[in-house]
GUMARTOR-798604 format. One record per residue (C-alpha): residue in one letter; x, y, z. Coordinates in steps of 0.05 Angstrom, whole numbers, padded with zeros to 5 digits, always signed. Example, Ala and Ser with C-alpha at 12.3 -4.5 7.8 and 13.67 -1.06 7.14 Angstrom:
# residues 2
a+00246-00090+00156;s+00273-00021+00143;
***
This chain:
# residues 597
m-00661-00037+00594;h-00590-00061+00601;k-00567-00055+00674;n-00507-00011+00656;f-00554+00040+00624;a-00603+00037+00682;h-00545+00055+00727;f-00524+00111+00680;r-00595+00140+00679;a-00592+00144+00755;t-00524+00177+00756;g-00519+00209+00687;l-00502+00280+00708;l-00449+00256+00757;a-00420+00211+00702;l-00413+00270+00654;l-00381+00312+00708;a-00332+00255+00723;i-00315+00251+00649;a-00297+00324+00646;a-00260+00324+00712;g-00216+00264+00698;a-00208+00275+00624;s-00138+00303+00621;a-00109+00239+00650;r-00134+00202+00588;a-00103+00245+00534;l-00056+00211+00486;p+00014+00203+00514;p+00077+00215+00472;v+00086+00160+00421;p+00138+00109+00444;q+00203+00104+00405;p+00253+00047+00407;a+00322+00070+00429;e+00351+00037+00367;n+00311+00081+00320;p+00301+00152+00346;t+00261+00196+00299;t+00298+00250+00262;e+00271+00299+00211;a+00314+00270+00155;k+00291+00200+00172;r+00218+00222+00176;v+00216+00256+00109;l+00253+00198+00075;g+00202+00151+00106;k+00145+00194+00080;i+00175+00192+00010;l+00183+00116+00013;f+00113+00106+00041;w+00082+00141-00019;d+00128+00116-00073;e+00095+00065-00119;q+00164+00044-00143;l+00172+00006-00077;s+00129-00047-00111;s+00158-00092-00164;d+00112-00067-00219;n+00106+00007-00198;t+00031+00000-00184;m+00029-00002-00108;a+00055+00043-00053;c+00045+00032+00022;g-00002+00091+00017;t-00044+00058-00038;c-00079+00017+00016;h-00072+00068+00073;r-00104+00136+00062;a-00117+00185+00118;a-00180+00213+00086;f-00209+00143+00091;g-00193+00134+00165;g-00124+00106+00149;g-00154+00048+00110;d-00165+00032+00037;p-00219+00068-00004;r-00215+00012-00056;v-00256-00050-00040;a-00246-00116-00076;i-00275-00185-00062;h-00232-00242-00038;p-00270-00308-00048;g-00250-00338+00018;l-00231-00410+00031;d-00283-00438-00016;g-00255-00399-00075;i-00325-00383-00097;q-00352-00313-00109;p-00403-00294-00087;s-00410-00339-00026;p-00420-00329+00050;d-00345-00330+00065;d-00327-00273+00018;r-00282-00219+00046;f-00283-00146+00025;t-00211-00125+00025;s-00157-00092-00017;p-00134-00104-00089;g-00059-00119-00096;v-00016-00138-00156;v-00024-00187-00213;h+00017-00249-00195;c+00086-00255-00227;d+00140-00308-00224;t+00213-00299-00204;n+00230-00268-00272;e+00172-00219-00266;n+00131-00254-00319;y+00056-00257-00309;d+00036-00324-00278;p-00034-00347-00260;a-00052-00347-00186;a-00102-00391-00150;n-00171-00358-00146;f-00148-00298-00186;d-00116-00326-00250;l-00083-00265-00284;n-00128-00214-00252;v-00107-00169-00195;q-00101-00209-00132;v-00139-00190-00069;t-00112-00190+00002;p-00143-00240+00052;r-00156-00185+00103;a-00175-00111+00101;a-00121-00059+00109;n-00109-00036+00180;p-00107+00039+00192;f-00036+00066+00197;i-00055+00126+00241;n-00034+00120+00314;a-00003+00053+00296;g+00060+00073+00334;y+00025+00058+00400;a+00012-00015+00384;p+00059-00068+00413;e+00043-00115+00355;l+00015-00100+00286;f-00027-00133+00231;w-00094-00164+00248;d-00059-00226+00274;g-00001-00190+00308;r+00053-00223+00267;a+00092-00158+00264;s+00124-00166+00332;s+00156-00117+00380;t+00224-00148+00365;f+00249-00126+00296;t+00294-00174+00259;d+00330-00149+00197;p+00305-00194+00140;q+00371-00187+00102;t+00419-00204+00158;g+00375-00243+00207;l+00401-00199+00264;i+00356-00170+00318;e+00360-00095+00308;i+00306-00073+00357;v+00296-00113+00420;a+00228-00083+00439;g+00182-00030+00411;g+00196-00045+00337;a+00128-00068+00313;l+00125-00013+00261;e+00192-00034+00233;s+00170-00107+00232;q+00107-00087+00196;v+00143-00046+00142;v+00183-00104+00115;g+00124-00149+00102;p+00085-00120+00042;p+00143-00105-00006;t+00161-00179-00013;s+00089-00204-00011;t+00069-00235-00077;v-00002-00210-00067;e+00010-00139-00041;m+00073-00110-00075;g+00121-00163-00100;h+00134-00222-00145;d+00156-00293-00129;d+00222-00295-00091;r+00229-00220-00089;n+00283-00201-00039;w+00310-00139-00006;d+00373-00138-00048;q+00328-00129-00109;i+00287-00076-00074;s+00348-00037-00052;e+00379-00040-00121;k+00315-00014-00152;l+00312+00045-00105;r+00384+00062-00117;t+00370+00083-00189;a+00297+00106-00180;g+00278+00179-00180;p+00245+00191-00112;l+00169+00194-00122;a+00179+00195-00197;l+00108+00172-00209;a+00073+00219-00162;t+00047+00290-00170;n+00027+00346-00122;l+00084+00332-00074;p+00076+00359-00003;a+00121+00418+00014;d+00168+00379+00060;v+00176+00323+00010;d+00186+00370-00049;a+00240+00408-00011;a+00277+00345+00009;i+00277+00317-00062;l+00299+00384-00090;s+00359+00384-00043;f+00374+00310-00049;p+00347+00286-00116;s+00364+00212-00111;y+00351+00157-00060;p+00426+00148-00046;l+00430+00222-00027;l+00366+00218+00016;f+00392+00157+00053;a+00459+00191+00063;q+00424+00251+00093;a+00383+00207+00140;f+00435+00154+00159;g+00504+00184+00145;d+00521+00145+00082;n+00484+00124+00019;e+00473+00050+00032;i+00402+00027+00020;n+00378-00035+00055;a+00317-00066+00089;k+00335-00042+00158;r+00341+00030+00137;i+00277+00028+00095;a+00241+00000+00156;f+00272+00051+00203;a+00253+00109+00158;v+00182+00089+00144;a+00170+00073+00218;a+00198+00141+00238;y+00148+00173+00191;e+00090+00133+00216;r+00107+00151+00288;t+00091+00223+00271;l+00021+00206+00246;i-00014+00218+00312;s-00088+00235+00311;d-00100+00274+00375;q-00143+00333+00353;s-00213+00302+00349;p-00270+00336+00386;w-00260+00285+00441;d-00187+00305+00449;l-00207+00378+00455;f-00262+00360+00503;v-00216+00321+00550;a-00166+00379+00546;g-00219+00424+00577;d-00260+00450+00519;t-00329+00428+00544;g-00362+00454+00481;a-00320+00411+00434;l-00371+00354+00439;t-00444+00370+00428;p-00491+00353+00485;g-00515+00293+00445;q-00443+00269+00434;q-00428+00278+00508;q-00488+00236+00523;g-00464+00184+00473;l-00396+00184+00506;a-00427+00171+00573;f-00470+00115+00544;f-00409+00085+00511;q-00367+00087+00574;a-00422+00052+00613;s-00425-00005+00562;a-00383-00067+00552;c-00356-00036+00487;n-00312+00009+00530;i-00273-00051+00556;c-00239-00065+00489;h-00245+00004+00459;n-00221+00044+00519;a-00194+00114+00516;p-00149+00147+00496;l-00132+00101+00437;f-00202+00070+00436;t-00170+00002+00428;d-00138-00044+00479;n-00089-00068+00425;q-00107-00139+00445;f-00135-00198+00406;h-00206-00223+00410;n-00250-00273+00373;i-00314-00233+00362;g-00347-00287+00320;l-00348-00254+00251;r-00339-00319+00214;p-00329-00392+00234;n-00261-00402+00267;n-00234-00445+00212;d-00246-00391+00159;d-00186-00353+00186;i-00148-00380+00247;a-00115-00311+00253;r-00077-00303+00319;e-00067-00378+00327;e-00024-00377+00264;v+00025-00332+00302;t+00023-00363+00372;g+00007-00435+00356;n-00043-00434+00413;p-00111-00465+00395;a-00144-00418+00445;d-00124-00361+00399;r-00161-00388+00339;g-00201-00333+00304;k-00174-00277+00348;t-00158-00212+00313;k-00132-00145+00338;t-00181-00094+00365;a-00188-00038+00315;s-00188+00033+00341;l-00253+00072+00337;r-00215+00136+00320;n-00228+00164+00250;l-00272+00107+00227;a-00326+00153+00199;t-00296+00153+00129;r-00270+00081+00127;a-00297+00043+00067;t-00305-00021+00108;l-00301-00044+00180;m-00272-00108+00211;h-00216-00151+00183;t-00266-00183+00136;g-00293-00115+00112;q-00363-00142+00119;f-00393-00079+00151;n-00397-00010+00122;n-00418+00032+00182;v-00423+00031+00258;g-00498+00022+00255;q-00488-00047+00225;v-00439-00067+00279;f-00484-00056+00340;p-00535-00111+00321;f-00478-00159+00306;y-00446-00149+00374;a-00514-00158+00408;g-00525-00224+00373;p-00495-00294+00377;g-00443-00285+00322;a-00428-00334+00267;p-00432-00408+00285;g-00368-00447+00293;n-00336-00402+00346;p-00329-00443+00410;n-00279-00392+00437;r-00318-00329+00421;d-00298-00275+00471;p-00337-00280+00537;l-00348-00205+00535;l-00398-00217+00480;p-00454-00207+00466;a-00451-00133+00482;v-00514-00091+00477;i-00524-00018+00460;p-00599-00009+00471;p-00632+00020+00409;p-00654+00085+00443;q-00582+00101+00461;a-00551+00078+00395;p-00559+00145+00356;a-00521+00184+00410;v-00466+00132+00414;i-00459+00131+00338;d-00456+00207+00337;f-00400+00205+00388;i-00360+00152+00352;v-00370+00179+00282;n-00363+00253+00296;g-00331+00259+00364;l-00271+00215+00348;t-00254+00243+00279;d-00193+00287+00273;p-00208+00341+00220;r-00134+00340+00197;v-00141+00266+00180;v-00203+00277+00137;a-00173+00338+00102;e-00105+00304+00095;t-00068+00364+00123;f+00001+00359+00156;p+00024+00311+00181;f-00028+00270+00142;d-00015+00305+00076;r+00008+00264+00017;p+00024+00266-00058;t-00024+00245-00112;l-00009+00174-00133;r-00001+00156-00206;s-00056+00104-00198;e-00104+00161-00180;l-00094+00197-00246;g-00132+00146-00288;p-00106+00087-00328;n-00043+00092-00369;p-00037+00047-00409;v-00110+00048-00428;i-00147-00007-00467;i-00179+00024-00528;t-00207-00033-00570;a-00241-00100-00563;s-00205-00165-00579;t-00223-00215-00634;p-00235-00288-00614;g-00197-00350-00631;t-00208-00424-00617;g-00271-00438-00577;g-00295-00367-00589;i-00249-00343-00533;a-00218-00275-00544;p-00146-00263-00520;r-00140-00208-00467;l-00084-00158-00462;i-00057-00143-00392;a-00032-00072-00386;n-00027-00046-00315;v+00046-00023-00308;p+00056+00052-00315;p+00100+00071-00375;n+00146+00120-00340;v+00210+00141-00374;g+00267+00100-00346;n+00222+00042-00327;t+00266-00017-00347;n+00212-00065-00322;f+00154-00041-00365;k+00114-00100-00393;i+00048-00122-00422;g+00016-00190-00415;l-00029-00237-00453;d-00086-00279-00424;n-00143-00322-00451;a-00102-00343-00512;l-00093-00411-00544;g-00041-00448-00502;g+00020-00471-00539;a+00008-00424-00598;i+00057-00373-00626;a+00046-00299-00613;t+00078-00234-00633;v+00072-00164-00606;v+00062-00107-00656;i+00078-00035-00638;s+00057+00029-00673;q+00052+00104-00660;t-00008+00109-00705;p-00079+00099-00677;p-00111+00033-00697;v-00159+00024-00754;a-00215-00027-00747;g-00182-00059-00687;q-00115-00068-00721;l-00050-00030-00716;i-00021+00001-00779;n+00046+00034-00795;l+00082-00014-00750;i+00148+00011-00721;d+00166-00055-00688;t+00146-00128-00684;q+00170-00170-00625;g+00170-00246-00621;p+00157-00300-00635;f+00133-00319-00564;t+00110-00389-00547;i+00046-00381-00506;q+00048-00417-00439;s-00001-00473-00419;t-00046-00513-00465;g-00117-00509-00490;a-00165-00456-00515;g-00168-00395-00469;n-00114-00422-00422;g-00053-00390-00455;y-00013-00332-00427;a+00052-00294-00442;t+00092-00233-00422;f+00129-00181-00465;h+00181-00137-00431;w+00194-00069-00463;p+00247-00029-00424;i+00237+00046-00431;a+00301+00086-00436;p+00316+00140-00385;n+00311+00194-00438;a+00269+00256-00422;a+00259+00267-00496;l+00210+00209-00494;d+00163+00247-00447;g+00094+00250-00479;e+00108+00199-00534;t+00047+00155-00549;y+00051+00082-00570;f+00001+00028-00587;m+00012-00046-00573;q-00026-00109-00591;w-00016-00185-00587;l-00027-00227-00649;v-00039-00301-00637;a-00031-00353-00691;d-00096-00391-00682;a-00129-00434-00736;g-00196-00424-00700;a-00193-00348-00711;t-00218-00311-00772;g-00159-00307-00820;g-00118-00351-00772;i-00100-00293-00726;a-00134-00278-00659;r-00121-00206-00637;s-00118-00180-00566;n-00144-00113-00544;i-00099-00054-00561;a-00063-00015-00506;q-00049+00059-00515;l+00008+00082-00471;t+00034+00153-00462;l+00105+00156-00435;f+00117+00206-00379;a+00181+00230-00346;g+00150+00251-00280;a+00200+00270-00227;a+00250+00217-00249;l+00289+00264-00294;p+00298+00330-00258;p+00346+00384-00282;g+00416+00364-00260;c+00394+00291-00254;p+00440+00240-00222;g+00494+00219-00270;d+00507+00288-00299;a+00578+00292-00271;d+00599+00353-00312;a+00532+00390-00303;s+00524+00396-00378;g+00449+00382-00377;a+00456+00312-00407;v+00486+00247-00384;d+00535+00228-00439;l+00605+00202-00453;a+00636+00262-00420;d+00605+00241-00353;l+00628+00169-00362;t+00698+00195-00377;v+00699+00238-00314;v+00679+00180-00270;l+00728+00130-00301;f+00785+00180-00298;n+00774+00193-00224;f+00752+00123-00206;g+00775+00104-00136;s+00793+00174-00115;a+00767+00208-00053;g+00753+00273-00089;p+00692+00308-00116;d+00701+00301-00192;g+00656+00244-00214;d+00626+00234-00145;v+00555+00233-00172;d+00522+00208-00108;l+00564+00255-00064;d+00586+00201-00016;g+00658+00225-00016;d+00687+00173-00063;v+00684+00159-00138;d+00663+00086-00139;l+00618+00034-00172;d+00556+00070-00149;d+00576+00131-00190;l+00592+00089-00251;s+00525+00052-00246;t+00487+00117-00238;v+00518+00146-00302;l+00505+00082-00341;f+00433+00081-00318;w+00420+00153-00339;f+00463+00150-00401;g+00432+00186-00460;s+00380+00224-00420;a+00368+00298-00434;c+00365+00321-00362;
***
């Protein structure tokens, strides 16, 4: 028996009594806030809206909350395979992490990515839980989101210390794997939000979010409410989302109730598991009340060179392979564990920690191996899995409530037919992953696996296909010269802006690529067919932005009002209610022009 547990057996009752007696000192303290970004209610609710808005991504497919769901312990319920350094799947260095976006170039055209081609890319590490993240001095597995927050647009330090959340927020939206395209910048993101309907793609909005959007139905109005004027920029987005995340504090688990004095909150078995846990080496890194030391350790999951991790941030070879200690709170429903995602439950972790770890880790943490003897393991697992789970987190009740994301409602567009092959017997593939929301000026479809260098057209119909072909065409777009060369290597992108007109809500269209290919039957290789149903969502509410005369439609009369009063400091034509009639109002009217609000 491990010496720690032999000692516990001798003093077990005294240990349990000590736990109960000293428990209140280990309750979660108030979450720290940087002086530069105090939390306000307007800022919090704006941050909540931004966190769950898939429009923060360049293609409207990813929100921050896509990868961070409370019901899954703050992690990602979706699991995809990253092939690791060898680029081969399956292989021993595979990682089980999060799907992101299909790679796109600067012009938002589909562009093949290494390891993923024109399929959805996969992140190199699993998503960290966002719950209780406000306590961490540094964030991400490697700690690259530092305590000092630097505005990515201005280069100025905006938070001297305590701004790890703000630093973390500004990473994913410009990542070409997670949410962005090549060279995406914060000017582009800010401009997109300025004309986007808040949470236009989502449904089942929480009460606080719904009320805020009803009162302030545009992002300029929401930012004005939170910050005093309607400017949208990276700093304010980071400040708002961070303010929201600082309210996501999990402190009502059975353990929390137990240390607050409710001795029945933990079952006798869980209390025993807690005592076993505290007597083990596991407690050194996963210490209460956060159940993480928020430090970085090399635990030997994979050879060091597979992922140098913390060394990439510090430049110190001694930090090679070190990653941040994950909290044990709310891990019961996480889809994967560890930054590699290679474990599915706590029971798999104990034998790993008791063993030598993967070879190629000369700097594995000296605290390891750490042993939980098999007889004690069930009680410890019961404590971790059940004793540290906050029921509000699992149920996604306030403050962990959220809207339903568009990506959770099933595919739209949906692929409804097979494709027909061309040269080499390779069938062109249609890429259709962008939601067709009304007002989406960046809607697009792509083509993959086609004959490189060939000519293609896109055909559009509102009539269902017959025998894999579209009939009663309403439009033909092209010709497009397919990128690359060779059979099956060609790719292309077709952009189809959708007007901000609510009358389009519910309209169904069918799209297909036709590739001129001498190797195809009849000289035409046909892609799959995409069926897309346009939806207005929350982007076109009654009295939508741009309706200066409140007529129910954005038309020439609204444009006339704004132009007549342009430059005045009066209310007529002040669509965004910032106190002046300026270019923002003119742009808003032009964007919504022709919509039947």
